[in-house]
All heavy atoms as TSV, in Angstrom:
chain	resi	resn	atom	element	x	y	z
A	1	MET	N	N	39.194	32.496	-2.283
A	1	MET	CA	C	38.122	33.229	-1.847
A	1	MET	C	C	37.395	32.556	-0.629
A	1	MET	O	O	37.222	31.296	-0.793
A	1	MET	CB	C	37.112	33.553	-3.082
A	1	MET	CG	C	36.041	34.379	-2.677
A	1	MET	SD	S	34.985	34.612	-4.040
A	1	MET	CE	C	35.089	36.351	-4.277
A	2	ARG	N	N	36.948	33.316	0.325
A	2	ARG	CA	C	36.450	32.696	1.478
A	2	ARG	C	C	34.988	32.491	1.296
A	2	ARG	O	O	34.190	33.357	0.696
A	2	ARG	CB	C	36.576	33.699	2.748
A	2	ARG	CG	C	36.043	33.027	3.823
A	2	ARG	CD	C	36.352	33.882	5.017
A	2	ARG	NE	N	35.754	33.308	6.304
A	2	ARG	CZ	C	35.859	33.736	7.483
A	2	ARG	NH1	N	36.642	34.849	7.724
A	2	ARG	NH2	N	35.308	33.154	8.459
A	3	LYS	N	N	34.491	31.288	1.653
A	3	LYS	CA	C	33.001	30.873	1.525
A	3	LYS	C	C	32.297	31.203	2.801
A	3	LYS	O	O	32.715	30.803	3.899
A	3	LYS	CB	C	32.949	29.423	1.011
A	3	LYS	CG	C	31.562	29.031	0.959
A	3	LYS	CD	C	31.325	28.190	-0.289
A	3	LYS	CE	C	29.993	27.530	-0.322
A	3	LYS	NZ	N	28.944	28.309	-0.969
A	4	PHE	N	N	31.161	31.875	2.643
A	4	PHE	CA	C	30.423	32.193	3.907
A	4	PHE	C	C	29.159	31.190	3.985
A	4	PHE	O	O	28.807	30.587	3.039
A	4	PHE	CB	C	29.848	33.546	3.841
A	4	PHE	CG	C	31.035	34.628	3.882
A	4	PHE	CD1	C	31.586	35.114	2.800
A	4	PHE	CD2	C	31.423	34.969	5.145
A	4	PHE	CE1	C	32.532	36.137	2.836
A	4	PHE	CE2	C	32.488	35.934	5.275
A	4	PHE	CZ	C	33.091	36.423	4.053
A	5	TYR	N	N	28.795	31.058	5.204
A	5	TYR	CA	C	27.555	30.213	5.456
A	5	TYR	C	C	26.405	30.753	4.802
A	5	TYR	O	O	26.043	31.855	4.893
A	5	TYR	CB	C	27.363	30.250	6.942
A	5	TYR	CG	C	26.157	29.328	7.409
A	5	TYR	CD1	C	26.173	28.029	7.450
A	5	TYR	CD2	C	24.973	30.044	7.796
A	5	TYR	CE1	C	25.040	27.256	7.869
A	5	TYR	CE2	C	23.915	29.371	8.165
A	5	TYR	CZ	C	23.954	27.918	8.241
A	5	TYR	OH	O	22.808	27.200	8.624
A	6	GLU	N	N	25.744	29.872	4.095
A	6	GLU	CA	C	24.511	30.167	3.281
A	6	GLU	C	C	23.342	29.881	4.037
A	6	GLU	O	O	23.223	28.664	4.567
A	6	GLU	CB	C	24.485	29.631	1.877
A	6	GLU	CG	C	25.582	30.032	0.908
A	6	GLU	CD	C	25.645	29.404	-0.359
A	6	GLU	OE1	O	24.683	28.765	-0.743
A	6	GLU	OE2	O	26.729	29.462	-1.040
A	7	GLY	N	N	22.254	30.794	4.351
A	7	GLY	CA	C	21.272	30.487	5.105
A	7	GLY	C	C	21.025	31.433	6.262
A	7	GLY	O	O	21.871	32.178	6.726
A	8	GLY	N	N	19.749	31.479	6.761
A	8	GLY	CA	C	19.534	32.343	7.917
A	8	GLY	C	C	19.678	31.512	9.151
A	8	GLY	O	O	20.525	30.601	9.320
A	9	PHE	N	N	19.186	32.238	10.311
A	9	PHE	CA	C	19.361	31.706	11.670
A	9	PHE	C	C	18.389	30.458	11.788
A	9	PHE	O	O	17.282	30.451	11.282
A	9	PHE	CB	C	19.160	32.719	12.598
A	9	PHE	CG	C	20.289	33.949	12.528
A	9	PHE	CD1	C	19.954	35.038	12.110
A	9	PHE	CD2	C	21.568	33.619	13.077
A	9	PHE	CE1	C	20.860	36.147	12.135
A	9	PHE	CE2	C	22.519	34.553	13.056
A	9	PHE	CZ	C	22.081	35.850	12.552
A	10	GLN	N	N	18.797	29.529	12.687
A	10	GLN	CA	C	18.046	28.536	13.027
A	10	GLN	C	C	16.862	28.883	14.101
A	10	GLN	O	O	17.189	29.946	14.801
A	10	GLN	CB	C	18.746	27.331	13.743
A	10	GLN	CG	C	19.738	26.766	12.926
A	10	GLN	CD	C	19.297	26.120	11.514
A	10	GLN	OE1	O	18.237	25.365	11.777
A	10	GLN	NE2	N	19.866	26.311	10.504
A	11	PRO	N	N	15.700	28.286	14.266
A	11	PRO	CA	C	14.587	28.683	15.089
A	11	PRO	C	C	15.258	28.700	16.558
A	11	PRO	O	O	14.875	29.607	17.270
A	11	PRO	CB	C	13.558	27.806	15.002
A	11	PRO	CG	C	13.746	27.196	13.496
A	11	PRO	CD	C	15.256	27.215	13.357
A	12	ALA	N	N	15.870	27.609	16.960
A	12	ALA	CA	C	16.615	27.597	18.314
A	12	ALA	C	C	18.121	27.358	17.965
A	12	ALA	O	O	18.478	26.629	17.334
A	12	ALA	CB	C	15.991	26.428	19.081
A	13	MET	N	N	18.867	28.320	18.522
A	13	MET	CA	C	20.266	28.287	18.284
A	13	MET	C	C	20.893	26.973	18.904
A	13	MET	O	O	20.676	26.729	20.003
A	13	MET	CB	C	20.981	29.432	18.894
A	13	MET	CG	C	22.355	29.620	18.450
A	13	MET	SD	S	23.232	31.129	18.976
A	13	MET	CE	C	22.303	32.314	18.036
A	14	THR	N	N	21.860	26.460	17.936
A	14	THR	CA	C	22.501	25.233	18.373
A	14	THR	C	C	23.950	25.698	18.689
A	14	THR	O	O	24.409	26.786	18.452
A	14	THR	CB	C	22.552	24.289	17.275
A	14	THR	OG1	O	23.172	24.821	16.172
A	14	THR	CG2	C	21.053	23.733	16.869
A	15	ARG	N	N	24.796	24.827	19.269
A	15	ARG	CA	C	26.074	25.009	19.534
A	15	ARG	C	C	26.936	25.293	18.291
A	15	ARG	O	O	27.792	26.106	18.194
A	15	ARG	CB	C	26.868	24.001	20.429
A	15	ARG	CG	C	26.197	23.960	21.759
A	15	ARG	CD	C	26.955	22.927	22.656
A	15	ARG	NE	N	28.475	23.132	22.836
A	15	ARG	CZ	C	28.852	23.948	23.644
A	15	ARG	NH1	N	28.174	24.683	24.557
A	15	ARG	NH2	N	30.183	24.171	23.798
A	16	ARG	N	N	26.534	24.488	17.205
A	16	ARG	CA	C	27.121	24.687	15.846
A	16	ARG	C	C	26.845	26.036	15.345
A	16	ARG	O	O	27.807	26.629	14.841
A	16	ARG	CB	C	26.604	23.589	14.988
A	16	ARG	CG	C	27.238	23.624	13.604
A	16	ARG	CD	C	26.687	22.711	12.609
A	16	ARG	NE	N	27.353	22.686	11.326
A	16	ARG	CZ	C	26.947	23.570	10.298
A	16	ARG	NH1	N	25.833	24.289	10.520
A	16	ARG	NH2	N	27.562	23.585	9.267
A	17	GLU	N	N	25.658	26.549	15.362
A	17	GLU	CA	C	25.406	27.743	14.896
A	17	GLU	C	C	26.056	28.909	15.768
A	17	GLU	O	O	26.605	29.911	15.181
A	17	GLU	CB	C	23.867	27.953	14.874
A	17	GLU	CG	C	23.548	29.338	14.285
A	17	GLU	CD	C	21.949	29.588	14.267
A	17	GLU	OE1	O	21.306	29.092	15.120
A	17	GLU	OE2	O	21.628	30.368	13.270
A	18	ALA	N	N	26.123	28.741	17.020
A	18	ALA	CA	C	26.788	29.711	17.868
A	18	ALA	C	C	28.256	29.753	17.530
A	18	ALA	O	O	28.741	30.933	17.410
A	18	ALA	CB	C	26.525	29.202	19.400
A	19	GLY	N	N	28.910	28.637	17.367
A	19	GLY	CA	C	30.252	28.633	16.838
A	19	GLY	C	C	30.522	29.332	15.573
A	19	GLY	O	O	31.544	30.032	15.378
A	20	LEU	N	N	29.647	29.149	14.634
A	20	LEU	CA	C	29.709	29.792	13.308
A	20	LEU	C	C	29.590	31.373	13.535
A	20	LEU	O	O	30.286	32.136	12.806
A	20	LEU	CB	C	28.641	29.253	12.334
A	20	LEU	CG	C	28.763	27.892	11.860
A	20	LEU	CD1	C	27.521	27.469	10.970
A	20	LEU	CD2	C	30.117	27.688	10.855
A	21	ILE	N	N	28.734	31.697	14.232
A	21	ILE	CA	C	28.489	33.239	14.510
A	21	ILE	C	C	29.757	33.790	15.083
A	21	ILE	O	O	30.065	34.805	14.661
A	21	ILE	CB	C	27.288	33.389	15.330
A	21	ILE	CG1	C	26.006	33.131	14.738
A	21	ILE	CG2	C	27.281	34.843	15.929
A	21	ILE	CD1	C	24.613	33.032	15.505
A	22	LEU	N	N	30.358	33.118	16.133
A	22	LEU	CA	C	31.486	33.738	16.796
A	22	LEU	C	C	32.832	33.282	16.179
A	22	LEU	O	O	33.875	33.899	16.489
A	22	LEU	CB	C	31.490	33.364	18.335
A	22	LEU	CG	C	30.294	33.891	19.120
A	22	LEU	CD1	C	30.473	33.393	20.503
A	22	LEU	CD2	C	30.302	35.333	19.030
A	23	GLY	N	N	32.769	32.365	15.184
A	23	GLY	CA	C	33.984	32.076	14.527
A	23	GLY	C	C	34.905	31.150	15.378
A	23	GLY	O	O	36.140	31.224	15.212
A	24	VAL	N	N	34.263	30.360	16.197
A	24	VAL	CA	C	35.121	29.371	17.012
A	24	VAL	C	C	34.558	27.982	16.944
A	24	VAL	O	O	33.419	27.902	16.430
A	24	VAL	CB	C	35.069	29.789	18.484
A	24	VAL	CG1	C	35.741	31.198	18.767
A	24	VAL	CG2	C	33.765	29.832	19.128
A	25	ARG	N	N	35.183	27.070	17.412
A	25	ARG	CA	C	34.720	25.636	17.370
A	25	ARG	C	C	33.658	25.439	18.551
A	25	ARG	O	O	33.689	26.298	19.586
A	25	ARG	CB	C	35.750	24.653	17.656
A	25	ARG	CG	C	36.766	24.575	16.493
A	25	ARG	CD	C	37.855	23.451	16.683
A	25	ARG	NE	N	38.889	23.529	15.647
A	25	ARG	CZ	C	38.761	22.736	14.503
A	25	ARG	NH1	N	37.642	22.127	14.345
A	25	ARG	NH2	N	39.609	22.922	13.638
A	26	GLU	N	N	32.842	24.437	18.515
A	26	GLU	CA	C	31.721	24.270	19.388
A	26	GLU	C	C	32.340	24.019	20.829
A	26	GLU	O	O	31.625	24.263	21.787
A	26	GLU	CB	C	30.870	23.095	18.975
A	26	GLU	CG	C	30.123	23.273	17.739
A	26	GLU	CD	C	29.541	22.199	17.234
A	26	GLU	OE1	O	28.910	21.308	18.058
A	26	GLU	OE2	O	29.509	21.913	15.990
A	27	ASN	N	N	33.442	23.255	21.003
A	27	ASN	CA	C	33.938	22.848	22.147
A	27	ASN	C	C	35.178	23.780	22.675
A	27	ASN	O	O	35.980	23.307	23.409
A	27	ASN	CB	C	34.351	21.416	22.281
A	27	ASN	CG	C	35.376	21.006	21.163
A	27	ASN	OD1	O	35.624	21.923	20.330
A	27	ASN	ND2	N	35.833	19.750	20.975
A	28	VAL	N	N	35.250	25.040	22.509
A	28	VAL	CA	C	36.382	25.837	22.672
A	28	VAL	C	C	36.345	26.343	24.133
A	28	VAL	O	O	35.222	26.368	24.862
A	28	VAL	CB	C	36.211	27.139	21.720
A	28	VAL	CG1	C	35.256	28.078	21.983
A	28	VAL	CG2	C	37.563	27.909	21.691
A	29	HIS	N	N	37.471	26.577	24.560
A	29	HIS	CA	C	37.652	27.068	26.061
A	29	HIS	C	C	36.868	28.249	26.275
A	29	HIS	O	O	36.839	29.232	25.395
A	29	HIS	CB	C	39.016	27.351	26.329
A	29	HIS	CG	C	39.328	27.632	27.714
A	29	HIS	ND1	N	39.352	28.942	28.328
A	29	HIS	CD2	C	39.674	26.742	28.839
A	29	HIS	CE1	C	39.590	28.674	29.559
A	29	HIS	NE2	N	39.930	27.473	29.859
A	30	PRO	N	N	36.120	28.565	27.451
A	30	PRO	CA	C	35.272	29.694	27.671
A	30	PRO	C	C	35.988	30.993	27.458
A	30	PRO	O	O	35.436	31.993	27.040
A	30	PRO	CB	C	34.869	29.507	29.168
A	30	PRO	CG	C	34.942	28.040	29.395
A	30	PRO	CD	C	36.034	27.516	28.533
A	31	GLU	N	N	37.293	31.145	27.750
A	31	GLU	CA	C	38.059	32.389	27.491
A	31	GLU	C	C	38.103	32.773	26.056
A	31	GLU	O	O	37.989	33.951	25.740
A	31	GLU	CB	C	39.399	32.346	28.172
A	31	GLU	CG	C	39.491	32.467	29.424
A	31	GLU	CD	C	38.913	33.772	29.991
A	31	GLU	OE1	O	39.324	34.963	29.455
A	31	GLU	OE2	O	38.100	33.815	30.987
A	32	LYS	N	N	38.248	31.747	25.194
A	32	LYS	CA	C	38.224	31.975	23.710
A	32	LYS	C	C	36.903	32.474	23.318
A	32	LYS	O	O	36.877	33.244	22.376
A	32	LYS	CB	C	38.676	30.654	22.970
A	32	LYS	CG	C	40.050	30.351	23.345
A	32	LYS	CD	C	41.012	31.285	22.551
A	32	LYS	CE	C	42.349	30.719	22.663
A	32	LYS	NZ	N	43.363	31.597	21.998
A	33	VAL	N	N	35.762	31.947	23.904
A	33	VAL	CA	C	34.377	32.386	23.671
A	33	VAL	C	C	34.326	33.804	23.912
A	33	VAL	O	O	33.773	34.618	23.183
A	33	VAL	CB	C	33.390	31.540	24.278
A	33	VAL	CG1	C	31.963	32.126	24.135
A	33	VAL	CG2	C	33.350	30.035	23.879
A	34	LYS	N	N	34.744	34.165	25.078
A	34	LYS	CA	C	34.622	35.617	25.517
A	34	LYS	C	C	35.499	36.618	24.557
A	34	LYS	O	O	34.932	37.661	24.246
A	34	LYS	CB	C	35.168	35.900	26.973
A	34	LYS	CG	C	34.127	35.069	27.913
A	34	LYS	CD	C	34.741	35.128	29.298
A	34	LYS	CE	C	33.825	34.319	30.287
A	34	LYS	NZ	N	34.385	34.237	31.649
A	35	GLU	N	N	36.597	36.101	24.209
A	35	GLU	CA	C	37.564	36.936	23.277
A	35	GLU	C	C	36.794	37.069	21.984
A	35	GLU	O	O	36.798	38.178	21.397
A	35	GLU	CB	C	38.843	36.193	23.130
A	35	GLU	CG	C	39.804	36.299	24.240
A	35	GLU	CD	C	40.990	35.520	24.121
A	35	GLU	OE1	O	41.390	35.222	22.947
A	35	GLU	OE2	O	41.633	35.115	25.108
A	36	ALA	N	N	36.181	36.025	21.427
A	36	ALA	CA	C	35.630	35.996	20.110
A	36	ALA	C	C	34.303	36.872	20.261
A	36	ALA	O	O	34.130	37.736	19.246
A	36	ALA	CB	C	35.358	34.668	19.629
A	37	HIS	N	N	33.624	36.787	21.301
A	37	HIS	CA	C	32.343	37.603	21.418
A	37	HIS	C	C	32.786	39.162	21.358
A	37	HIS	O	O	32.141	39.905	20.724
A	37	HIS	CB	C	31.676	37.212	22.699
A	37	HIS	CG	C	30.610	38.132	23.058
A	37	HIS	ND1	N	30.751	39.154	23.864
A	37	HIS	CD2	C	29.276	38.118	22.695
A	37	HIS	CE1	C	29.517	39.888	24.059
A	37	HIS	NE2	N	28.695	39.217	23.253
A	38	LYS	N	N	33.763	39.449	22.143
A	38	LYS	CA	C	34.185	40.876	22.166
A	38	LYS	C	C	34.611	41.406	20.822
A	38	LYS	O	O	34.083	42.422	20.448
A	38	LYS	CB	C	35.374	41.022	23.107
A	38	LYS	CG	C	35.771	42.479	23.310
A	38	LYS	CD	C	36.813	42.700	24.371
A	38	LYS	CE	C	37.124	44.119	24.524
A	38	LYS	NZ	N	38.180	44.281	25.624
A	39	LYS	N	N	35.418	40.624	20.055
A	39	LYS	CA	C	35.752	40.888	18.778
A	39	LYS	C	C	34.634	41.106	17.636
A	39	LYS	O	O	34.504	42.134	17.078
A	39	LYS	CB	C	36.739	39.847	18.144
A	39	LYS	CG	C	37.364	40.226	16.854
A	39	LYS	CD	C	38.323	39.094	16.473
A	39	LYS	CE	C	38.768	39.311	15.082
A	39	LYS	NZ	N	39.719	38.114	14.629
A	40	VAL	N	N	33.737	40.110	17.724
A	40	VAL	CA	C	32.610	40.204	16.878
A	40	VAL	C	C	31.638	41.379	17.356
A	40	VAL	O	O	31.006	41.992	16.465
A	40	VAL	CB	C	31.854	38.859	16.858
A	40	VAL	CG1	C	30.634	38.945	15.891
A	40	VAL	CG2	C	32.782	37.878	16.258
A	41	MET	N	N	31.454	41.567	18.575
A	41	MET	CA	C	30.546	42.556	19.090
A	41	MET	C	C	31.001	43.947	18.710
A	41	MET	O	O	30.299	44.846	18.396
A	41	MET	CB	C	30.298	42.354	20.501
A	41	MET	CG	C	29.144	43.267	21.102
A	41	MET	SD	S	27.608	43.246	20.239
A	41	MET	CE	C	26.807	41.940	21.223
A	42	VAL	N	N	32.313	44.131	18.927
A	42	VAL	CA	C	32.851	45.549	18.735
A	42	VAL	C	C	32.570	45.908	17.074
A	42	VAL	O	O	32.281	47.023	16.982
A	42	VAL	CB	C	34.291	45.504	18.807
A	42	VAL	CG1	C	35.065	46.805	18.107
A	42	VAL	CG2	C	34.711	45.557	20.313
A	43	ALA	N	N	32.679	44.901	16.301
A	43	ALA	CA	C	32.341	45.108	14.775
A	43	ALA	C	C	30.815	45.364	14.527
A	43	ALA	O	O	30.613	45.954	13.468
A	43	ALA	CB	C	32.896	44.111	14.006
A	44	ASN	N	N	29.978	44.871	15.395
A	44	ASN	CA	C	28.574	44.906	15.011
A	44	ASN	C	C	27.730	45.561	16.119
A	44	ASN	O	O	26.546	45.505	16.172
A	44	ASN	CB	C	28.051	43.432	14.937
A	44	ASN	CG	C	28.700	42.784	13.756
A	44	ASN	OD1	O	28.260	42.923	12.727
A	44	ASN	ND2	N	29.621	41.932	13.911
A	45	HIS	N	N	28.399	46.258	17.073
A	45	HIS	CA	C	27.565	46.962	18.182
A	45	HIS	C	C	26.522	48.057	17.649
A	45	HIS	O	O	26.937	48.746	16.829
A	45	HIS	CB	C	28.559	47.536	19.211
A	45	HIS	CG	C	27.851	47.768	20.489
A	45	HIS	ND1	N	27.086	48.893	20.627
A	45	HIS	CD2	C	27.792	46.974	21.688
A	45	HIS	CE1	C	26.630	48.905	21.979
A	45	HIS	NE2	N	26.942	47.705	22.581
A	46	PRO	N	N	25.370	48.022	18.208
A	46	PRO	CA	C	24.344	49.026	17.589
A	46	PRO	C	C	24.859	50.514	17.842
A	46	PRO	O	O	24.524	51.240	17.093
A	46	PRO	CB	C	23.151	48.728	18.540
A	46	PRO	CG	C	23.240	47.299	18.796
A	46	PRO	CD	C	24.697	47.005	19.026
A	47	ASP	N	N	25.632	50.771	18.972
A	47	ASP	CA	C	26.004	52.131	19.164
A	47	ASP	C	C	27.039	52.561	18.137
A	47	ASP	O	O	27.414	53.764	17.988
A	47	ASP	CB	C	26.676	52.157	20.581
A	47	ASP	CG	C	25.728	52.124	21.656
A	47	ASP	OD1	O	24.452	52.180	21.419
A	47	ASP	OD2	O	26.090	51.982	22.797
A	48	ALA	N	N	27.667	51.664	17.442
A	48	ALA	CA	C	28.573	51.960	16.261
A	48	ALA	C	C	28.008	51.699	14.948
A	48	ALA	O	O	28.727	51.552	13.947
A	48	ALA	CB	C	29.913	50.884	16.455
A	49	GLY	N	N	26.640	51.677	14.928
A	49	GLY	CA	C	25.951	51.580	13.670
A	49	GLY	C	C	25.564	50.130	13.209
A	49	GLY	O	O	25.131	49.977	12.195
A	50	GLY	N	N	25.875	49.235	14.047
A	50	GLY	CA	C	25.475	47.836	13.905
A	50	GLY	C	C	23.990	47.574	14.158
A	50	GLY	O	O	23.237	48.457	14.611
A	51	SER	N	N	23.526	46.285	13.911
A	51	SER	CA	C	22.184	45.894	13.957
A	51	SER	C	C	21.859	45.417	15.429
A	51	SER	O	O	22.745	44.694	15.988
A	51	SER	CB	C	21.905	44.768	12.953
A	51	SER	OG	O	20.750	44.063	13.314
A	52	HIS	N	N	20.782	45.868	16.029
A	52	HIS	CA	C	20.205	45.424	17.187
A	52	HIS	C	C	20.110	43.821	17.088
A	52	HIS	O	O	20.328	43.082	18.007
A	52	HIS	CB	C	19.044	46.140	17.656
A	52	HIS	CG	C	19.320	47.417	18.227
A	52	HIS	ND1	N	19.738	47.793	19.382
A	52	HIS	CD2	C	19.143	48.553	17.543
A	52	HIS	CE1	C	19.830	49.071	19.521
A	52	HIS	NE2	N	19.500	49.647	18.461
A	53	TYR	N	N	19.453	43.397	16.016
A	53	TYR	CA	C	19.137	41.935	15.840
A	53	TYR	C	C	20.502	41.187	15.935
A	53	TYR	O	O	20.555	40.112	16.576
A	53	TYR	CB	C	18.418	41.687	14.605
A	53	TYR	CG	C	18.068	40.368	14.238
A	53	TYR	CD1	C	17.180	39.740	15.066
A	53	TYR	CD2	C	18.703	39.640	13.339
A	53	TYR	CE1	C	16.781	38.375	14.753
A	53	TYR	CE2	C	18.387	38.339	13.049
A	53	TYR	CZ	C	17.506	37.704	13.744
A	53	TYR	OH	O	17.246	36.305	13.552
A	54	LEU	N	N	21.451	41.571	15.167
A	54	LEU	CA	C	22.665	40.849	15.122
A	54	LEU	C	C	23.452	40.771	16.468
A	54	LEU	O	O	23.941	39.834	16.897
A	54	LEU	CB	C	23.593	41.372	13.973
A	54	LEU	CG	C	23.224	41.053	12.555
A	54	LEU	CD1	C	24.226	41.655	11.625
A	54	LEU	CD2	C	23.159	39.457	12.303
A	55	ALA	N	N	23.275	41.975	17.088
A	55	ALA	CA	C	24.002	41.975	18.443
A	55	ALA	C	C	23.335	41.032	19.245
A	55	ALA	O	O	23.948	40.330	20.228
A	55	ALA	CB	C	23.885	43.491	19.120
A	56	SER	N	N	21.913	40.897	19.299
A	56	SER	CA	C	21.153	39.956	20.131
A	56	SER	C	C	21.625	38.465	19.756
A	56	SER	O	O	21.735	37.593	20.788
A	56	SER	CB	C	19.758	40.070	20.037
A	56	SER	OG	O	19.172	39.598	18.766
A	57	LYS	N	N	21.791	38.185	18.587
A	57	LYS	CA	C	22.249	36.857	18.291
A	57	LYS	C	C	23.653	36.680	18.492
A	57	LYS	O	O	24.026	35.489	18.923
A	57	LYS	CB	C	22.108	36.668	16.590
A	57	LYS	CG	C	20.719	36.828	15.941
A	57	LYS	CD	C	19.742	35.864	16.665
A	57	LYS	CE	C	19.799	34.516	16.124
A	57	LYS	NZ	N	18.693	33.537	16.612
A	58	ILE	N	N	24.565	37.564	18.617
A	58	ILE	CA	C	25.865	37.492	18.998
A	58	ILE	C	C	25.878	37.134	20.384
A	58	ILE	O	O	26.733	36.161	20.980
A	58	ILE	CB	C	26.782	38.748	18.603
A	58	ILE	CG1	C	26.942	38.833	17.122
A	58	ILE	CG2	C	28.096	38.516	19.391
A	58	ILE	CD1	C	27.374	40.191	16.671
A	59	ASN	N	N	25.215	37.786	21.250
A	59	ASN	CA	C	25.079	37.541	22.731
A	59	ASN	C	C	24.464	36.262	22.960
A	59	ASN	O	O	24.909	35.580	23.829
A	59	ASN	CB	C	24.140	38.723	23.377
A	59	ASN	CG	C	25.004	39.995	23.431
A	59	ASN	OD1	O	26.175	40.079	23.594
A	59	ASN	ND2	N	24.240	41.041	23.366
A	60	GLU	N	N	23.399	35.771	22.192
A	60	GLU	CA	C	22.905	34.531	22.396
A	60	GLU	C	C	23.851	33.392	21.993
A	60	GLU	O	O	23.959	32.364	22.834
A	60	GLU	CB	C	21.586	34.470	21.376
A	60	GLU	CG	C	20.939	33.111	21.446
A	60	GLU	CD	C	19.665	32.964	20.613
A	60	GLU	OE1	O	19.424	33.958	19.819
A	60	GLU	OE2	O	19.073	31.893	20.683
A	61	ALA	N	N	24.646	33.594	21.096
A	61	ALA	CA	C	25.757	32.630	20.751
A	61	ALA	C	C	26.770	32.496	21.936
A	61	ALA	O	O	27.101	31.387	22.259
A	61	ALA	CB	C	26.511	33.094	19.428
A	62	LYS	N	N	27.133	33.644	22.486
A	62	LYS	CA	C	27.963	33.606	23.587
A	62	LYS	C	C	27.501	32.647	24.731
A	62	LYS	O	O	28.049	31.837	25.395
A	62	LYS	CB	C	28.357	34.961	24.126
A	62	LYS	CG	C	29.318	34.955	25.312
A	62	LYS	CD	C	29.438	36.350	25.933
A	62	LYS	CE	C	28.178	36.641	26.621
A	62	LYS	NZ	N	28.373	37.849	27.527
A	63	ASP	N	N	26.114	33.001	24.927
A	63	ASP	CA	C	25.407	32.302	26.146
A	63	ASP	C	C	25.322	30.905	25.829
A	63	ASP	O	O	25.421	30.059	26.777
A	63	ASP	CB	C	23.977	32.914	26.264
A	63	ASP	CG	C	24.070	34.393	26.928
A	63	ASP	OD1	O	25.135	34.723	27.482
A	63	ASP	OD2	O	23.111	35.085	26.826
A	64	VAL	N	N	24.999	30.481	24.680
A	64	VAL	CA	C	24.771	29.055	24.231
A	64	VAL	C	C	26.124	28.339	24.510
A	64	VAL	O	O	26.251	27.226	25.053
A	64	VAL	CB	C	24.367	28.918	22.885
A	64	VAL	CG1	C	24.522	27.440	22.264
A	64	VAL	CG2	C	22.852	29.394	22.668
A	65	LEU	N	N	27.241	28.890	24.024
A	65	LEU	CA	C	28.629	28.309	24.142
A	65	LEU	C	C	29.096	28.253	25.551
A	65	LEU	O	O	29.772	27.432	25.907
A	65	LEU	CB	C	29.553	28.984	23.269
A	65	LEU	CG	C	29.392	28.556	21.784
A	65	LEU	CD1	C	30.454	29.355	20.874
A	65	LEU	CD2	C	29.415	27.106	21.429
A	66	LEU	N	N	28.657	29.275	26.426
A	66	LEU	CA	C	29.063	29.200	27.796
A	66	LEU	C	C	28.118	28.471	28.760
A	66	LEU	O	O	28.205	28.322	29.903
A	66	LEU	CB	C	29.160	30.693	28.281
A	66	LEU	CG	C	30.308	31.437	27.769
A	66	LEU	CD1	C	30.411	32.851	28.290
A	66	LEU	CD2	C	31.673	30.765	27.885
A	67	GLY	N	N	27.000	27.912	28.026
A	67	GLY	CA	C	25.975	27.205	28.866
A	67	GLY	C	C	25.076	28.021	29.775
A	67	GLY	O	O	24.558	27.723	30.723
A	68	LYS	N	N	25.021	29.301	29.368
A	68	LYS	CA	C	24.215	30.248	30.223
A	68	LYS	C	C	22.801	30.424	29.696
A	68	LYS	O	O	22.002	31.416	30.042
A	68	LYS	CB	C	24.882	31.604	30.266
A	68	LYS	CG	C	26.210	31.586	31.087
A	68	LYS	CD	C	26.776	32.996	31.035
A	68	LYS	CE	C	28.088	33.021	31.931
A	68	LYS	NZ	N	28.590	34.245	32.068
A	69	THR	N	N	22.293	29.581	28.655
A	69	THR	CA	C	20.934	29.931	28.108
A	69	THR	C	C	20.014	28.741	28.462
A	69	THR	O	O	20.511	27.584	28.627
A	69	THR	CB	C	21.000	29.972	26.544
A	69	THR	OG1	O	19.761	30.338	26.159
A	69	THR	CG2	C	21.513	28.798	25.899
A	70	LYS	N	N	18.764	29.029	28.659
A	70	LYS	CA	C	17.803	27.945	28.889
A	70	LYS	C	C	16.823	27.792	27.706
A	70	LYS	O	O	15.743	27.484	27.863
A	70	LYS	CB	C	17.053	28.269	30.155
A	70	LYS	CG	C	17.888	28.318	31.434
A	70	LYS	CD	C	17.059	28.300	32.612
A	70	LYS	CE	C	18.006	28.582	33.761
A	70	LYS	NZ	N	18.350	27.731	34.643
A	71	GLY	N	N	17.297	28.203	26.511
A	71	GLY	CA	C	16.478	28.134	25.291
A	71	GLY	C	C	15.509	29.080	25.142
A	71	GLY	O	O	14.547	28.988	24.312
A	72	GLY	N	N	15.805	30.297	25.695
A	72	GLY	CA	C	14.811	31.392	25.601
A	72	GLY	C	C	14.804	32.070	24.131
A	72	GLY	O	O	13.799	32.621	23.690
A	73	GLY	N	N	15.997	31.893	23.539
A	73	GLY	CA	C	16.287	32.390	22.210
A	73	GLY	C	C	16.349	33.967	22.233
A	73	GLY	O	O	16.442	34.714	23.164
A	74	SER	N	N	16.267	34.510	20.992
A	74	SER	CA	C	16.468	35.890	20.749
A	74	SER	C	C	15.241	36.607	21.227
A	74	SER	O	O	14.116	36.176	21.146
A	74	SER	CB	C	16.880	36.092	19.214
A	74	SER	OG	O	16.828	37.589	18.961
A	75	VAL	N	N	15.515	37.970	21.522
A	75	VAL	CA	C	14.264	38.799	21.891
A	75	VAL	C	C	13.476	39.213	20.608
A	75	VAL	O	O	12.419	39.739	20.674
A	75	VAL	CB	C	14.763	40.105	22.647
A	75	VAL	CG1	C	15.331	39.798	23.884
A	75	VAL	CG2	C	15.783	40.969	21.801
A	76	PHE	N	N	14.118	38.867	19.346
A	76	PHE	CA	C	13.366	39.292	18.121
A	76	PHE	C	C	12.507	38.058	17.630
A	76	PHE	O	O	12.888	37.050	17.440
A	76	PHE	CB	C	14.352	39.760	17.079
A	76	PHE	CG	C	15.003	41.175	17.461
A	76	PHE	CD1	C	16.270	41.134	18.137
A	76	PHE	CD2	C	14.349	42.294	17.304
A	76	PHE	CE1	C	16.769	42.413	18.428
A	76	PHE	CE2	C	14.805	43.428	17.606
A	76	PHE	CZ	C	16.115	43.496	18.244
């Protein structure tokens, strides 16, 4: 049986948390980050009945792992 991460989101997203969200390692190649982001986003997109909050965290995770964030965090 698969064990899932217990607990909520951190106040400021870390590379570790971003990797857990996207299902990749913290130091993965940028192409793998983009592939993982697309896969997770398709399953959780708001237009397909997913949560806006989760979609924002998925996007934030991608940005953290690609180094595109300045610590602004989620819009929520």
